[in-house]
C-alpha positions as a Markdown table, in Angstrom:
| # | Residue | x | y | z |
|---|---|---|---|---|
| 1 | Met | 21.2 | -12.6 | -28.2 |
| 2 | Gln | 18.3 | -14.4 | -26.5 |
| 3 | Pro | 16.0 | -16.6 | -28.5 |
| 4 | Ser | 12.6 | -15.1 | -29.1 |
| 5 | Glu | 9.6 | -16.3 | -27.1 |
| 6 | Pro | 7.6 | -18.9 | -28.9 |
| 7 | Met | 4.3 | -17.7 | -30.2 |
| 8 | Leu | 1.4 | -19.1 | -28.3 |
| 9 | Arg | -1.0 | -20.7 | -30.7 |
| 10 | Gly | -4.7 | -20.2 | -30.2 |
| 11 | Ser | -7.0 | -23.1 | -29.5 |
| 12 | Gly | -9.0 | -22.6 | -32.6 |
| 13 | Asp | -12.2 | -22.4 | -30.6 |
| 14 | Lys | -12.8 | -18.6 | -31.3 |
| 15 | Pro | -12.1 | -16.2 | -34.1 |
| 16 | Thr | -8.6 | -15.4 | -34.9 |
| 17 | Ser | -7.4 | -12.3 | -33.0 |
| 18 | Pro | -7.1 | -9.2 | -35.1 |
| 19 | Ser | -3.9 | -8.4 | -33.2 |
| 20 | Leu | -2.2 | -10.9 | -35.5 |
| 21 | Leu | -2.9 | -8.8 | -38.6 |
| 22 | Ala | 0.5 | -7.1 | -38.0 |
| 23 | Asn | 2.0 | -10.5 | -39.0 |
| 24 | Pro | -0.2 | -11.7 | -41.9 |
| 25 | Leu | 1.3 | -15.1 | -42.1 |
| 26 | Asp | 0.7 | -15.7 | -38.4 |
| 27 | Phe | -2.9 | -14.6 | -38.9 |
| 28 | Ile | -3.4 | -17.0 | -41.8 |
| 29 | Ser | -1.8 | -19.8 | -39.8 |
| 30 | Glu | -4.2 | -19.2 | -36.9 |
| 31 | Asp | -7.1 | -19.0 | -39.4 |
| 32 | His | -6.1 | -22.4 | -40.7 |
| 33 | Leu | -6.0 | -23.8 | -37.1 |
| 34 | Arg | -9.5 | -22.4 | -36.7 |
| 35 | Glu | -10.7 | -24.2 | -39.8 |
| 36 | Arg | -9.2 | -27.5 | -38.6 |
| 37 | Gln | -10.9 | -27.1 | -35.3 |
| 38 | Val | -14.3 | -26.3 | -36.9 |
| 39 | Cys | -13.9 | -29.4 | -39.1 |
| 40 | Ala | -13.2 | -31.5 | -36.1 |
| 41 | Val | -16.4 | -30.1 | -34.4 |
| 42 | Ile | -18.4 | -30.9 | -37.6 |
| 43 | Asp | -17.1 | -34.5 | -37.5 |
| 44 | Gly | -18.1 | -34.7 | -33.9 |
| 45 | Leu | -21.6 | -33.3 | -34.6 |
| 46 | Ala | -22.1 | -35.8 | -37.5 |
| 47 | Thr | -21.5 | -38.8 | -35.2 |
| 48 | Ala | -23.1 | -37.5 | -32.0 |
| 49 | Asp | -26.1 | -39.2 | -30.5 |
| 50 | Thr | -27.5 | -35.9 | -29.2 |
| 51 | Leu | -27.3 | -32.3 | -30.5 |
| 52 | Asp | -24.7 | -30.0 | -29.0 |
| 53 | Arg | -26.5 | -26.7 | -29.6 |
| 54 | Gln | -23.5 | -24.6 | -28.6 |
| 55 | Ala | -21.2 | -26.4 | -31.0 |
| 56 | Thr | -23.7 | -26.3 | -33.8 |
| 57 | Thr | -24.2 | -22.5 | -33.3 |
| 58 | Thr | -20.4 | -22.0 | -33.2 |
| 59 | Val | -20.0 | -23.9 | -36.5 |
| 60 | Leu | -22.8 | -21.9 | -38.1 |
| 61 | Arg | -21.3 | -18.6 | -37.0 |
| 62 | Phe | -17.9 | -19.7 | -38.4 |
| 63 | Leu | -19.5 | -20.7 | -41.7 |
| 64 | Asn | -21.6 | -17.5 | -41.9 |
| 65 | Glu | -19.2 | -14.9 | -40.6 |
| 66 | Glu | -15.6 | -16.1 | -40.8 |
| 67 | Leu | -15.1 | -18.6 | -43.7 |
| 68 | Asn | -15.9 | -16.2 | -46.6 |
| 69 | Val | -13.6 | -13.5 | -45.2 |
| 70 | His | -10.7 | -16.0 | -45.0 |
| 71 | Leu | -11.3 | -17.4 | -48.5 |
| 72 | Arg | -11.5 | -13.9 | -49.9 |
| 73 | Asp | -8.2 | -12.9 | -48.1 |
| 74 | Glu | -6.5 | -15.8 | -49.7 |
| 75 | Ala | -7.9 | -15.2 | -53.2 |
| 76 | Glu | -7.4 | -11.4 | -53.2 |
| 77 | Asp | -4.2 | -11.0 | -51.2 |
| 78 | Leu | -2.3 | -14.2 | -50.5 |
| 79 | Phe | -2.5 | -16.0 | -53.9 |
| 80 | Pro | -1.5 | -13.0 | -56.0 |
| 81 | Leu | 1.3 | -12.2 | -53.6 |
| 82 | Leu | 2.6 | -15.8 | -53.8 |
| 83 | Ala | 2.3 | -15.8 | -57.6 |
| 84 | Arg | 4.4 | -12.5 | -57.8 |
| 85 | Arg | 7.1 | -13.6 | -55.4 |
| 86 | Cys | 7.6 | -17.2 | -56.1 |
| 87 | Thr | 9.9 | -18.4 | -58.8 |
| 88 | Glu | 8.9 | -20.8 | -61.6 |
| 89 | Glu | 10.7 | -23.7 | -59.9 |
| 90 | Asp | 8.5 | -23.2 | -56.9 |
| 91 | Ala | 5.5 | -24.4 | -59.0 |
| 92 | Ile | 3.2 | -22.3 | -56.9 |
| 93 | Glu | 0.5 | -22.0 | -59.6 |
| 94 | Gly | -0.2 | -25.7 | -59.3 |
| 95 | Ala | -0.6 | -25.5 | -55.6 |
| 96 | Ile | -2.8 | -22.4 | -55.8 |
| 97 | Asn | -5.0 | -24.1 | -58.4 |
| 98 | Arg | -5.4 | -27.2 | -56.1 |
| 99 | Ile | -6.4 | -24.9 | -53.2 |
| 100 | Arg | -8.8 | -23.0 | -55.4 |
| 101 | Ala | -10.4 | -26.2 | -56.5 |
| 102 | Asp | -10.8 | -27.3 | -52.9 |
| 103 | Gln | -12.3 | -23.9 | -52.0 |
| 104 | Asp | -14.7 | -24.1 | -55.0 |
| 105 | Glu | -15.9 | -27.5 | -53.7 |
| 106 | Ala | -16.3 | -26.2 | -50.2 |
| 107 | Met | -18.4 | -23.3 | -51.4 |
| 108 | Arg | -20.5 | -25.7 | -53.5 |
| 109 | Leu | -21.2 | -27.8 | -50.4 |
| 110 | Leu | -21.6 | -24.9 | -48.0 |
| 111 | Pro | -25.3 | -24.1 | -48.5 |
| 112 | Glu | -26.2 | -27.8 | -47.8 |
| 113 | Val | -24.1 | -27.9 | -44.7 |
| 114 | Arg | -25.5 | -24.7 | -43.4 |
| 115 | Ala | -29.1 | -25.9 | -44.1 |
| 116 | Met | -28.5 | -29.2 | -42.3 |
| 117 | Leu | -27.0 | -27.4 | -39.2 |
| 118 | Ala | -29.8 | -24.8 | -39.1 |
| 119 | Gly | -32.3 | -27.6 | -39.5 |
| 120 | Cys | -30.8 | -29.5 | -36.5 |
| 121 | Leu | -31.1 | -26.3 | -34.4 |
| 122 | Asp | -34.7 | -25.8 | -35.6 |
| 123 | Arg | -35.7 | -29.3 | -34.8 |
| 124 | Gly | -33.5 | -29.6 | -31.7 |
| 125 | Ala | -32.1 | -32.9 | -32.8 |
| 126 | Thr | -29.4 | -34.3 | -35.0 |
């Protein structure tokens, strides 16, 4: 038996490929890579001396088009599945509750972040 080929990870710089939906955990893993990449771009935008319009637009597209879908997938599919399949000793409910609290905070901050990024694009400066 030959070892399987390692899965090539995406760069996180574009939306997760729908072809990964056949393997939902791989899809979620790639989505999380995408989120980390976007966070790194946001950090870079926050400290940049000049506006990177392309990066700003990419982040806004992610926030407007991808993030809510990902969060909904976790809330509606992943978390209930984990709660059903994990044992009590896994203590998954505590982990899910922490993630939900983080998601709630992200959603609270999201309108302000969107407005700031859109404002930068409108003014053409950071």
